[in-house]
N, C-alpha and C positions, 0 to 999 in steps of 0.2 A: 339382603333380601334373597328370596329363597331361589335356587337357581334356575326353576321352573317358570316362575316368573318373569327372571331376565330375559329367559329365550323368547316367552311371549313378546315382550315387550320390544324385543329386537325385531321378531318378524314383521308385528306391527309399524314399527318404524321404516324397515326396507320398503312395505307396502306401499305404506304412505308416500314413500321420497318417488318409490315406481308410477304412480296413481299421478301424481303431481310431474314429475318430468315428462311422462308421457301429454299431459294436456296439458302443459306447458307449449310443447314440440308442437300441437296443434293448433293453437291460438295462435302463435309465432307464425308459423305456415297460412293459417287464412287471415291475419291481419294483412302479411305480405300480397297473398293474391287479392285484396278488398285494395290496397295500396297503388299497386300492378293498376289494376281497372280504375281505379281515379284518378290514376297518372297518366293513364291512355286516353281519358277523357276529358281529360283538360288543355287539350290542344285540336284546333277545330281549324282543317286547312277550306278557304275558301277560292274558288277559281274565279279570275276576272282577267275580263281584256284589260291590260295598262298601260291602253293609250287609249283612253275612251273618257276625255275631258267633257263637265265637270265630272260624272259619274268615279272616274276611279283613274287617275293617270300621274305621271313624276314631273313634279313642278322642278322649277331652276334647280333647285339644290339638289335633285333626283330623292327625294322623298317623294312615298308614295301617297298622294293624295287626291280628297272628291267627297263630295258629295254620301253618298253609298258608303263610301271608306270611314268617314267621319258614324253612318247610323252604324255600322260593324263594329267598328273597336268598340261604340258606345255599348251595344247591346253583350258583347263578349264581355267588357268590365263591370256590368251587373251579372252576369252568369258565373262571373268568376273563373274564364276561363281564360287560353291563348290563343291568341289564332294566327295561321300564315298565310297573307296574300300571294296566288301561285297562278302566275300569267296562264291561261291556255289560248290555243287556237277556237276561238271564236266560234268558227266553222266547225270545230269537233266537239261542240261541249258536249253532248251526246254520247258522243266516246270517255269523257272526263268522269262525266257521272253513274255510269253503269261501270265502267271499271273501278270505281271506288277512291281513285288519287284524288278525289276533292272531295269535302262531307256539303257541300251547298256551293250556290252560286249567287253571289249578293251584286248583281253590276249591270243594272237596267235591263235586267231580265223580263222580258213580256211574256205572259200567259197566251198561250198560242193550245191549239188542241192537236198538234204534232208532237210538242213538247209534252203534254199529257201522259203518252207514251212511257213514255220512260222517267217523268219526276212528278215529284209530288210541290204541292204550293204553300207558303201562309196564302193572306189574305191577300190583294194588292195594298198595296202602300201609296201608289200614285197613278196618276191617268196621262197617257201621253197620245200624241197622233203623228205622222207621219207627213212633214210637210220638205218645200223646196227650199236647198242654202244654191246661191247662185253669187256671180264677181258683183260688185257692187257696178260696174261699170256698163253692164251688160242690160240690154233691154229688150229683153223676150217680151214675147205678150203672149203670158202663161194665165190662166184662168182658171182653169179646171184641168185635170188628168188630164184628158184627152189633147190639149193643146201641147202635152209634150212631143205630139207624131215629129221623127226626122229628127230628135236631142238625140244627142251622146250623153246615157243618163250612169252614173254612177251609183254604185251601193257599196254597202259591206258586207261581205261574205257572213252566212248564217245571220243576218238579221232579221227584224220584223219588214223593214224592205224588200229583200229578197224572197223571201215567202211569198211576201204578197202579188210581185212581181210574176213569179214561178208559178201562183194560181190564177194568174187573169192574164192568159194568152191574147184577146185583144187590145191590151195594152201595151203587152212586151213587144207586139208584134207593129206597134205604131211605132215604136222607138228607130232609131239608127243604127244605136249598140247601145249595148247597155254592159258595165266595167265594174267587176266585184273585187274588190279588195278588201286585205285582209287584216287589214288595220283603219279604224278611223282615219287617223292622219295621212295616210297614203291618198284617201280619198280628196281632204284638205292641198295636198301638196299637188294631187293630180289635177284639183280645178284650178289652183294657179297656175298650173303649167298652160292650162288650155287642152290637156287630156281629154277631159271632161267637161262638159257646158253646165251640167245640172246636178247637183247631190241629192236624193231623197235617201233623208234620215229624219231621227227622233226630232219632234219639236223643241225639249228641251235642252239636247245637243248643238244643235242649230242656232239658238237663239244665245246660248253659251258663247259658241265661235264668234257668232257676229257681233254680239259685246265686246269681247275679247278684239277684233279687227274690226272695227267698224267699216273705216274706208278702204278694206278689201273685200269685205262678202255683204251679202244684203239677201233677204228672207223675202221669202213669194207667200205668202197668203194661201196659198191652195193645196188643200187636205188631199191627201194619196190613202187611201182604203179608208179602213175604220178606225176607231179610236181606240188605243191599246192598255191592257191596264200592266204593268210595274209588279213583280213577286217575289221573295225570294227562294228559289228553288234547289229540290234535295232529290238524294235518290228515294226510292220509291221504299226502301227499308229503315227510313231516319225520322219513323214520325212522329218516336218521341223529341228529338233533336230540334224538328220541325214547331211543335207545338209549343215546347221552351223559348225558341225564339219568337213565336207569335206572344207567347206571354210577356215576355219584357221589353218587345217594342208597344203592346199597350199601354207599358207603364212609362216607357218614354214619349208618347203620347197625352198620355194623361197628364201628366209632370209639366210639358210643355219643354222638352227638351229637343224633341223631333223637330217641332216646328225652329227654335232655334236653331238649327242644321240646318233648315231648307232654308231660312232665310239669310243664312251665311252666304250660300251658295247660288240664291237664285232672285235674293232681294225679296223674297214672298214667301205662304206657307204652300208649298204645293202637294205637301201629305194629303192624303186620301181619306179621308174625315171619317169615312162609313168604316174603316179598319176595324173598332169597335164594335159593328154594330151585328 
């Protein structure tokens, strides 16, 4: 082969190797970046009150279980992501959302006007109202919320009940005292000990507590405030995640999975059927 042809072929070969190596390096880098983004997105942190039966709580084996826990786990499975349940101070959920320490709150969260200032929500998936829980042997003559006059009432800090009382000075001023507790189980223990006379809380929670301990507690079918709607809450910049969760929840309703989870915890289908509307 002529010498000048060899030189040309050598130059072409060197150029080709340089191009291949350069492009290959760029592809690997881009692939690594994509993998990093993908891996980062594969874990979602869910803020919870971890002592809030039957929504989310620790069972006798210390496992974290509950109605919303099962819903969230199934949604995560369908989204092919890992989840971490992160206990938060329920009274400081605003800080948890705004700081980005959690990606969402899925834990019996009511939609309120105040929360709309710093959260976005899925469509409501359950309705609830505030009701009264007392000791089984109490004979209080309470038929409307005004009959709470002179009573020592307990509420959970950061709850819908607290929001309602804070916005209703007329009712609040009727009470002998209103005590706020960080955790719901603190409310229950205070009621058992006689430190409070009445708990104002979500009806679903109260019914579960009464069903678990029928000889200790009873419900007073007295509506306090308006009917609330529960939803999953997100920081305002996580619209895409909110929409994805709603999408998979729609499929859970359509195929009956959400109903089965509801019946497991409440012996009834409490899922709001207008979710898909």
